MIFI-51444 format. One record per residue (C-alpha): residue number from 1; residue in one letter; x, y, z. Coordinates in steps of 0.02 Angstrom, whole numbers, plus 50000, padded with zeros to 5 digits. Example, Ala and Ser with C-alpha at 12.3 -4.5 7.8 and 13.67 -1.06 7.14 Angstrom:
<atoms>
{pos = 1&code = A&x = 50615&y = 49775&z = 50390} .
{pos = 2&code = S&x = 50684&y = 49947&z = 50357} .
</atoms>
This chain:
<atoms>
{pos = 1&code = M&x = 49794&y = 53241&z = 46277} .
{pos = 2&code = S&x = 49950&y = 53301&z = 46368} .
{pos = 3&code = F&x = 50025&y = 53354&z = 46201} .
{pos = 4&code = Y&x = 49882&y = 53476&z = 46172} .
{pos = 5&code = G&x = 49895&y = 53539&z = 46350} .
{pos = 6&code = I&x = 50081&y = 53575&z = 46333} .
{pos = 7&code = A&x = 50056&y = 53654&z = 46161} .
{pos = 8&code = S&x = 49918&y = 53767&z = 46228} .
{pos = 9&code = L&x = 50029&y = 53815&z = 46376} .
{pos = 10&code = F&x = 50167&y = 53873&z = 46257} .
{pos = 11&code = I&x = 50045&y = 53967&z = 46145} .
{pos = 12&code = S&x = 49961&y = 54054&z = 46292} .
{pos = 13&code = S&x = 50129&y = 54104&z = 46368} .
{pos = 14&code = Y&x = 50182&y = 54176&z = 46199} .
{pos = 15&code = L&x = 50020&y = 54276&z = 46187} .
{pos = 16&code = W&x = 50035&y = 54340&z = 46366} .
{pos = 17&code = C&x = 50215&y = 54395&z = 46337} .
{pos = 18&code = T&x = 50161&y = 54485&z = 46179} .
{pos = 19&code = I&x = 50029&y = 54579&z = 46278} .
{pos = 20&code = L&x = 50140&y = 54619&z = 46427} .
{pos = 21&code = W&x = 50289&y = 54676&z = 46323} .
{pos = 22&code = N&x = 50172&y = 54783&z = 46215} .
{pos = 23&code = V&x = 50243&y = 54712&z = 46053} .
{pos = 24&code = G&x = 50189&y = 54808&z = 45898} .
{pos = 25&code = S&x = 50143&y = 54970&z = 45983} .
{pos = 26&code = G&x = 50233&y = 55132&z = 45947} .
{pos = 27&code = Y&x = 50208&y = 55295&z = 45854} .
{pos = 28&code = D&x = 50218&y = 55374&z = 45681} .
{pos = 29&code = R&x = 50290&y = 55548&z = 45658} .
{pos = 30&code = F&x = 50262&y = 55641&z = 45495} .
{pos = 31&code = D&x = 50361&y = 55803&z = 45482} .
{pos = 32&code = R&x = 50331&y = 55891&z = 45316} .
{pos = 33&code = K&x = 50434&y = 56042&z = 45369} .
{pos = 34&code = E&x = 50593&y = 55938&z = 45385} .
{pos = 35&code = G&x = 50536&y = 55812&z = 45253} .
{pos = 36&code = I&x = 50558&y = 55660&z = 45366} .
{pos = 37&code = V&x = 50442&y = 55517&z = 45415} .
{pos = 38&code = C&x = 50488&y = 55420&z = 45573} .
{pos = 39&code = I&x = 50405&y = 55256&z = 45622} .
{pos = 40&code = F&x = 50441&y = 55179&z = 45793} .
{pos = 41&code = R&x = 50379&y = 55008&z = 45853} .
{pos = 42&code = W&x = 50418&y = 54898&z = 46003} .
{pos = 43&code = G&x = 50473&y = 54720&z = 45966} .
{pos = 44&code = F&x = 50515&y = 54569&z = 46072} .
{pos = 45&code = P&x = 50653&y = 54592&z = 46203} .
{pos = 46&code = G&x = 50828&y = 54571&z = 46138} .
{pos = 47&code = I&x = 50954&y = 54665&z = 46035} .
{pos = 48&code = K&x = 50826&y = 54732&z = 45912} .
{pos = 49&code = R&x = 50685&y = 54776&z = 46033} .
{pos = 50&code = R&x = 50668&y = 54953&z = 45966} .
{pos = 51&code = I&x = 50620&y = 54961&z = 45782} .
{pos = 52&code = F&x = 50650&y = 55136&z = 45714} .
{pos = 53&code = L&x = 50626&y = 55175&z = 45529} .
{pos = 54&code = R&x = 50662&y = 55343&z = 45450} .
{pos = 55&code = F&x = 50616&y = 55396&z = 45273} .
{pos = 56&code = L&x = 50609&y = 55553&z = 45168} .
{pos = 57&code = V&x = 50436&y = 55617&z = 45125} .
{pos = 58&code = R&x = 50482&y = 55629&z = 44941} .
{pos = 59&code = D&x = 50515&y = 55440&z = 44937} .
{pos = 60&code = I&x = 50334&y = 55398&z = 44983} .
{pos = 61&code = Q&x = 50241&y = 55339&z = 44828} .
{pos = 62&code = S&x = 50066&y = 55309&z = 44895} .
{pos = 63&code = I&x = 49954&y = 55263&z = 45041} .
{pos = 64&code = R&x = 49872&y = 55092&z = 45023} .
{pos = 65&code = I&x = 49716&y = 55025&z = 45103} .
{pos = 66&code = Q&x = 49693&y = 54836&z = 45107} .
{pos = 67&code = V&x = 49516&y = 54781&z = 45146} .
{pos = 68&code = K&x = 49465&y = 54599&z = 45170} .
{pos = 69&code = E&x = 49286&y = 54570&z = 45222} .
{pos = 70&code = G&x = 49210&y = 54408&z = 45279} .
{pos = 71&code = L&x = 49211&y = 54306&z = 45437} .
{pos = 72&code = Y&x = 49370&y = 54391&z = 45499} .
{pos = 73&code = P&x = 49371&y = 54566&z = 45423} .
{pos = 74&code = R&x = 49541&y = 54648&z = 45404} .
{pos = 75&code = R&x = 49577&y = 54829&z = 45363} .
{pos = 76&code = I&x = 49759&y = 54880&z = 45354} .
{pos = 77&code = L&x = 49837&y = 55046&z = 45308} .
{pos = 78&code = Y&x = 50006&y = 55037&z = 45218} .
{pos = 79&code = M&x = 50132&y = 55165&z = 45159} .
{pos = 80&code = E&x = 50225&y = 55122&z = 44999} .
{pos = 81&code = I&x = 50406&y = 55181&z = 44998} .
{pos = 82&code = R&x = 50509&y = 55194&z = 44840} .
{pos = 83&code = G&x = 50640&y = 55056&z = 44842} .
{pos = 84&code = Q&x = 50583&y = 54986&z = 45012} .
{pos = 85&code = G&x = 50413&y = 54909&z = 44976} .
{pos = 86&code = V&x = 50262&y = 54933&z = 45089} .
{pos = 87&code = I&x = 50262&y = 54968&z = 45275} .
{pos = 88&code = P&x = 50106&y = 54937&z = 45381} .
{pos = 89&code = L&x = 50047&y = 55089&z = 45478} .
{pos = 90&code = T&x = 49903&y = 55008&z = 45572} .
{pos = 91&code = R&x = 49965&y = 54955&z = 45742} .
{pos = 92&code = T&x = 49912&y = 54799&z = 45837} .
{pos = 93&code = D&x = 49795&y = 54896&z = 45951} .
{pos = 94&code = E&x = 49701&y = 54975&z = 45805} .
{pos = 95&code = K&x = 49621&y = 54821&z = 45729} .
{pos = 96&code = F&x = 49438&y = 54866&z = 45729} .
{pos = 97&code = F&x = 49417&y = 55018&z = 45619} .
{pos = 98&code = T&x = 49255&y = 55045&z = 45526} .
{pos = 99&code = P&x = 49277&y = 55068&z = 45338} .
{pos = 100&code = R&x = 49231&y = 55252&z = 45356} .
{pos = 101&code = E&x = 49364&y = 55282&z = 45491} .
{pos = 102&code = M&x = 49497&y = 55192&z = 45389} .
{pos = 103&code = E&x = 49453&y = 55293&z = 45233} .
{pos = 104&code = Q&x = 49456&y = 55456&z = 45330} .
{pos = 105&code = K&x = 49624&y = 55417&z = 45410} .
{pos = 106&code = A&x = 49699&y = 55370&z = 45241} .
{pos = 107&code = A&x = 49629&y = 55526&z = 45158} .
{pos = 108&code = E&x = 49699&y = 55640&z = 45293} .
{pos = 109&code = L&x = 49870&y = 55559&z = 45283} .
{pos = 110&code = A&x = 49874&y = 55561&z = 45092} .
{pos = 111&code = Y&x = 49820&y = 55744&z = 45090} .
{pos = 112&code = F&x = 49954&y = 55790&z = 45218} .
{pos = 113&code = L&x = 50092&y = 55697&z = 45124} .
{pos = 114&code = R&x = 50023&y = 55745&z = 44952} .
{pos = 115&code = V&x = 50022&y = 55567&z = 44884} .
{pos = 116&code = P&x = 49884&y = 55462&z = 44801} .
{pos = 117&code = I&x = 49778&y = 55328&z = 44887} .
{pos = 118&code = E&x = 49770&y = 55149&z = 44822} .
{pos = 119&code = V&x = 49637&y = 55025&z = 44878} .
{pos = 120&code = F&x = 49664&y = 54836&z = 44871} .
</atoms>
């Protein structure tokens, strides 16, 4: 019984630190005039706490929507970059989008960047 108590103490401290340090939050900046996309996220404290990604708009292949329905529904918005793979755009604080909101957000972003939408 003490094993489960110690394990739950470690898990709860990890979750509280994630909440207090605001891990996963950040911003996305899409600048079509300069042709640059900047993605900034906060990570865990340390050398690589600030995660900053920068891409050219012309390297974006598509906007992907991944939808998994069921007991734990999951809707994630991705951006596919040529030569880099896919990068999730949905932050940790934006988990509960309705399908209509997710579709509207993807359509606006794809229209702005002039790329197709893929649904998985």
